[in-house]
C-alpha positions, -999 to +999 in steps of 0.1 A: +678-056-520+699-082-538+686-116-547+711-132-524+699-110-495+663-117-503+669-154-504+687-152-470+658-132-454+632-157-467+652-186-455+654-171-420+616-164-421+607-200-431+631-213-404+613-191-378+578-203-389+589-239-389+603-233-353+571-218-341+550-246-356+572-272-340+570-254-306+532-254-309+531-291-319+556-299-291+534-281-265+503-299-277+521-332-276+535-324-241+499-317-229+487-350-243+517-368-228+506-357-194+474-377-197+474-407-173+467-443-182+430-445-193+406-473-190+395-490-222+360-476-217+372-440-215+395-445-245+365-458-265+346-426-255+375-404-267+379-423-300+344-409-311+339-378-291+373-363-300+360-356-335+323-351-326+327-327-297+363-313-295+349-287-271+344-314-246+375-334-251+401-306-252+392-291-219+393-325-204+428-331-219+440-300-201+424-310-167+438-326-136+413-354-142+432-363-174+466-363-156+453-387-131+437-410-157+401-401-147+383-402-180+348-401-194+336-435-182+349-431-147+325-401-142+295-411-165+294-448-158+260-461-144+243-492-131+215-506-151+192-500-121+199-462-121+168-442-132+187-423-158+209-451-171+209-460-208+230-481-231+255-463-253+278-481-277+277-511-255+283-492-222+258-483-195+261-446-187+241-416-175+244-380-188+242-364-153+273-367-131+258-361-097+275-353-064+272-389-054+294-397-085+319-370-076+320-383-040+338-415-052+370-392-052+359-361-035+340-374-004+348-345+020+339-318-005+306-334-015+296-340+022+302-303+030+285-290-001+254-313+001+249-303+037+251-266+028+224-241+019+237-243-017+224-278-021+190-268-006+185-240-032+160-261-051+136-259-021+125-224-032+100-245-051+066-237-035+078-204-022+068-169-032+098-168-057+083-199-073+049-183-076+065-153-094+084-176-117+057-201-126+026-180-124+031-143-124+058-141-151+053-175-167+067-211-171+094-203-196+108-177-173+109-203-145+130-228-166+153-202-180+155-180-150+149-194-115+160-230-119+192-222-138+206-210-105+184-228-079+184-261-097+155-281-113+139-314-104+153-335-133+126-358-148+137-391-164+116-404-193+117-439-208+151-452-217+170-428-195+161-398-216+160-365-196+128-345-201+134-311-218+123-282-196+138-293-163+168-303-184+194-290-193+203-277-159+233-271-138+216-252-109+234-254-076+205-272-059+195-295-087+176-326-076+191-355-095+177-387-106+197-406-080+182-386-052+212-364-045+210-326-043+234-303-060+255-298-091+293-295-087+295-281-123+275-251-112+309-238-100+335-261-115+328-257-152+330-289-172+352-304-185+381-283-173+370-285-136+396-258-131+401-244-096+412-210-108+379-206-128+359-218-097+377-192-075+369-164-100+343-139-084+322-139-115+316-176-111+297-167-079+282-136-096+265-158-123+237-163-096+246-137-069+236-107-088+205-085-095+179-066-076+174-090-047+209-103-040+235-081-059+266-095-042+288-094-073+278-057-080+285-049-044+319-067-043+332-053-075+330-017-062+340-025-026+376-022-015+380-059-017+367-060-053+389-030-063+419-047-048+411-079-067+411-061-100+443-044-093+462-075-081+445-105-095+476-115-114+494-118-081+469-141-064+481-175-076+445-185-082+455-216-101+477-230-073+464-263-058+472-252-022+456-217-021+461-205+015+454-169+025+485-154+042+508-179+026+501-183-012+485-149-016+475-118+004+469-089-020+431-092-022+402-116-013+377-132-036+342-146-026+359-179-021+386-165+001+361-153+028+334-180+025+352-211+016+390-206+013+418-219+034+439-197+057+468-203+079+442-212+107+414-227+088+409-255+063+389-248+031+353-258+031+325-264+005+299-253+031+293-217+020+274-210+053+301-222+077+312-186+084+279-167+084+262-153+115+230-138+100+206-150+074+200-120+053+174-137+030+141-136+049+119-106+057+134-105+092+170-114+097+178-140+123+210-153+138+217-187+123+221-218+145+257-216+159+258-181+143+281-166+169+306-195+165+304-190+127+312-154+131+343-163+151+354-185+123+350-156+098+370-134+120+399-158+116+398-151+079+397-113+085+427-116+109+450-125+081+448-089+068+431-068+096+437-062+133+410-073+158+401-037+165+393-031+128+372-063+122+355-063+156+344-027+149+332-036+115+311-065+127+296-043+154+286-018+127+271-045+105+251-061+135+237-026+144+226-021+108+207-054+106+191-048+140+180-013+129+165-028+096+147-055+117+133-032+144+125-001+125+110-015+093+110-053+089+092-063+121+066-035+118+060-041+081+056-079+087+031-072+115+011-048+093+008-076+067-003-101+093-030-076+105-042-072+069-044-110+063-058-119+098-086-093+093-093-104+057-084-070+044-062-088+018-072-122+001-048-151+004-037-150-032-001-137-033+009-107-055-026-097-068-029-066-045-005-037-045+002-038-007+017-072-012+040-060-039+053-031-017+060-055+011+078-079-012+100-052-025+107-039+010+123-071+023+131-092-008+147-064-029+154-032-009+160-049+025+183-077+010+203-051-009+209-030+021+219-059+044+242-073+018+257-039+012+263-035+050+279-070+050+303-064+022+318-029+028+296-010+003+282+022+018+261+033-012+244-001-013+237-001+024+222+034+022+209+046-011+202+013-027+192-002+006+179+016+038+168+047+019+146+026-004+133+006+025+123+038+043+106+054+013+087+022+006+076+018+042+064+053+048+051+064+014+039+032-003+033+003+021+015+023+049-006+045+025-017+013+006-025-004+039-047+026+048-064+024+014-070-013+017-087-009+051-107+021+040-120+001+009-138-023+033-159+005+047-162-011+080-160+014+110-150-012+135-122-025+113-110+010+107-109+019+143-090-014+151-065-006+123-059+030+134-052+018+170-028-008+156-010+015+132-007+043+158+010+019+183+037+014+157+040+049+144+040+066+179+073+049+186+102+073+188+119+063+155+087+069+136+075+102+152+092+125+127+066+114+101+039+132+119+059+164+118+085+180+141+077+208+166+098+240+167+122+227+193+129+195+174+135+215+142+158+238+160+179+209+171+182+196+136+192+230+123+218+235+150+232+201+142+236+209+105+249+244+111+276+230+133+285+202+109+284+222+076+288+258+085+265+288+083+250+280+049+239+246+061+237+217+038+214+198+015 
């Protein structure tokens, strides 16, 4: 290549680099130019924190808050009488931005969230979950496990300092120093507060995962989750008005079904507004106004499915929950009541194997199955759910209950137990456990022969 040509190529390259650099700077300047008029207090915050914590300031600069001129001070300002207030560079502020603070601009959303089950998540304190977290597995696990989702009781020390242990915490049911419950940043990651991020299924999956409530695992391999992965770039998730049937239709997220707007419904921050059953306790119950909430959920389903489809699905789901309740949950709960009432088990939780089997039956296996049935996941509803419940009930809980009674060596107690147990196990749905007679086995064989052919099936 001649020197003239080389110089020409280098000149073009330098011009291109300069153009790219100018474009980047122009984009950055454009982003900054969108920042609304700020208060002198917020500007003072930015003057320091921009160099100290750019990871805080830059996300804020790209947020809707910045566009509207809502800065650091507007959210962190405090009264001197606030428990967690402290003086910082001449301004009275608090570290925690509570739902009460957010409500100054987002009153409806805060009212819905703080009246929902999310805001009450901290009330697991004192429950069996709490015993496992604080005592059985230990205090550090409690702070870094349980409360990071459920929320801690934030303790304020002298001078507005937040006690380490309960803090830092963004659990959804956090009990804040101002008496409010909840943490908006559990879902709306600071300092972007981006709606697209909040609508992302993994935001919910941060807490809704694992052996006792695997909603994210269930969702990801359900038809809904598979459709989301295939079409998420077409869902307009960053759009301010995000209406199912209008702004998107290809797939639902967690937010779509439980909180999102449709052509018939406004959005809500009450995650329980469309749920009929509580799938959390040992025995599922229909929630207050549960039937009305189910009808609300059907309006979401109707944007993509016919009434024949979603009515049929909900009938299947209800039958599943009723089967779980009647065949396993109610009998298992009554067995545990018998053992406690007759002092076969002592009152200390989790120190006897029968208690562990019962815990797993409803808290792990039973929840997995019920959630699988609720979210279109057949493998979770059966193999990870009802199958595990049945194996636990027949081959772990019942035998250990027998052993616990036998260990008391009390003939009267044993007779009482056998009568009680047989009243349960002689019910039609449990009779198979005692063995089938020839006629019953023949019916089973004929069923499988008809279904699978001469060779039968395994």
